[in-house]
C-alpha positions in Angstrom: 63.0 -43.7 23.8 64.5 -40.5 22.6 67.6 -38.9 23.3 65.9 -36.3 25.5 67.1 -36.3 29.4 64.2 -38.0 30.8 63.5 -40.0 33.6 60.8 -42.0 35.5 59.3 -41.7 39.1 57.2 -44.8 40.2 54.9 -44.1 43.6 52.5 -46.6 44.9 51.8 -50.0 44.9 54.3 -52.4 43.7 56.9 -50.0 42.5 60.1 -52.4 43.3 58.7 -54.8 41.1 57.7 -52.1 38.0 61.3 -50.8 38.4 62.9 -53.9 38.2 60.6 -55.1 35.1 61.6 -51.6 33.6 65.3 -52.7 33.7 64.7 -56.3 32.3 63.1 -54.4 29.6 65.8 -52.0 28.8 69.0 -51.9 30.4 68.9 -48.1 30.2 66.7 -48.2 33.0 68.4 -47.5 36.2 67.1 -47.3 39.9 68.5 -43.9 41.0 69.3 -45.2 44.6 72.0 -47.3 43.2 74.2 -45.4 41.2 74.2 -42.1 39.7 73.2 -42.4 35.7 75.6 -42.2 33.0 74.3 -40.3 29.8 71.9 -42.3 27.9 70.6 -43.7 30.9 66.9 -43.3 32.7 66.8 -42.8 36.3 64.2 -44.5 37.8 63.0 -43.3 41.3 60.6 -45.3 43.6 58.5 -43.2 46.0 55.9 -44.2 48.5 53.3 -41.7 47.8 52.5 -38.9 45.6 54.0 -35.9 47.8 57.2 -37.6 47.6 57.0 -37.9 43.8 56.1 -34.2 43.4 59.1 -33.2 45.7 61.4 -35.7 43.6 60.3 -33.9 40.1 60.8 -30.5 41.6 64.4 -31.4 43.1 65.1 -32.2 39.6 64.0 -30.0 36.8 66.6 -30.6 34.2 65.1 -33.8 33.6 61.7 -34.7 31.8 60.0 -37.0 34.5 57.3 -39.3 33.8 55.5 -39.5 36.9 53.5 -43.3 37.1 51.1 -43.7 39.6 50.7 -47.4 40.5 47.5 -48.2 42.6 45.1 -51.2 43.7 41.7 -50.6 44.1 40.6 -50.0 47.5 43.8 -48.5 48.8 44.1 -45.2 49.8 47.2 -43.4 47.7 48.0 -39.9 48.1 48.2 -38.6 44.7 51.0 -36.7 42.7 50.0 -33.5 40.9 49.6 -34.3 37.4 50.7 -37.9 36.9 51.3 -38.9 33.3 50.3 -42.5 34.0 48.2 -44.0 36.3 48.0 -47.8 36.1 45.7 -50.6 38.2 48.5 -53.0 39.5 45.5 -55.4 40.1 44.7 -55.7 36.2 48.4 -55.3 34.8 51.4 -57.4 35.7 55.0 -55.4 36.4 56.2 -56.6 33.0 52.9 -55.3 31.2 53.1 -52.2 33.2 56.8 -51.6 32.4 55.9 -51.7 28.5 53.1 -49.1 28.9 56.1 -46.8 30.8 58.4 -47.7 27.9 56.0 -46.4 25.3 53.9 -43.8 27.3 53.4 -41.7 23.9 51.7 -44.6 21.7 48.2 -44.9 21.9 45.8 -47.3 19.9 43.4 -46.7 17.0 40.9 -49.2 16.1 40.5 -49.8 12.6 36.5 -51.3 12.2 36.1 -53.6 9.3 32.6 -54.4 8.3 31.1 -52.5 11.5 28.5 -54.2 13.2 24.6 -52.4 12.5 21.7 -51.7 14.6 18.7 -52.1 12.9 15.0 -52.1 14.0 13.2 -55.3 13.3 9.8 -54.0 12.7 11.1 -51.4 10.2 9.6 -49.1 12.5 11.2 -46.2 14.7 13.5 -47.5 17.7 10.9 -48.3 20.8 11.7 -46.0 24.1 12.9 -49.6 25.9 14.7 -50.8 22.7 12.9 -53.5 22.4 12.8 -53.7 18.5 16.6 -53.2 17.9 18.8 -56.2 16.7 22.6 -55.7 16.1 23.8 -57.4 12.9 27.5 -58.8 12.8 28.1 -58.9 9.0 30.8 -61.5 7.9 34.2 -60.2 7.8 33.5 -57.9 10.9 36.6 -57.4 12.9 38.8 -54.5 14.7 42.3 -54.1 14.2 44.5 -52.3 16.3 47.1 -49.7 15.2 49.6 -47.8 16.8 49.9 -43.8 16.5 51.9 -41.4 18.7 49.9 -39.2 20.5 48.8 -36.0 18.5 50.8 -37.5 15.7 49.8 -38.5 12.2 48.1 -41.8 11.6 50.4 -44.5 10.4 50.2 -45.3 6.8 48.9 -48.6 7.5 45.3 -47.3 8.6 42.9 -46.5 5.9 42.2 -43.2 4.7 38.6 -43.6 5.5 38.4 -41.6 8.8 35.0 -43.3 9.5 36.4 -46.7 9.9 38.9 -45.6 12.6 37.9 -45.3 16.4 40.6 -42.8 17.8 41.4 -43.7 21.9 43.8 -43.0 24.4 44.4 -46.7 25.3 48.0 -47.2 25.9 49.4 -49.7 22.8 51.1 -51.7 25.1 47.7 -53.0 26.3 46.2 -53.4 23.0 46.0 -57.2 23.1 42.5 -57.8 24.1 40.4 -60.9 22.7 38.8 -60.6 19.4 41.1 -57.3 18.2 43.8 -58.2 15.9 47.1 -56.2 16.5 48.3 -54.6 12.9 51.6 -56.4 12.4 53.2 -53.6 10.8 52.5 -51.5 14.0 53.8 -54.2 16.1 57.2 -54.4 14.3 57.6 -50.7 14.3 56.9 -50.3 18.1 58.4 -53.5 19.6 
């Protein structure tokens, strides 16, 4: 977290559980309804819906609020204007959501090593139904996830060949899918 005066507004589903997970992740996150935050602390405000989140943001313009919508599929949620993060609580536990909220400016870039190739099996152009296409996974094919600041420079651990890197908007805290390695240098740098 930077030294900028900032806060977090949570609204939607499981806000209390995510607020508690934030406090357990870093004691600088302080629920706003309990005590007035001291310098260096990050106030966390829990709201029921987007309009309440918008009103809270407007009431404290001196704070750089990170507005987070927590939703469940099928549930109607009144959206806030310009939430910074929208997280599906049916996919993430509160601890994972807290890590995403704690590092909202870190995204994942994927380094592709020995990429999969598509070829035609008969040497002719691809058929309209793609029936003559085969995918070849070369030995040593793998994907490595790297942490990058939003609109920041690439980390030193990424190769200079930009063709081998797929930039994404995936949150770094979620970069743990199966079959994708996590760069250990990035993991140590952004715990």
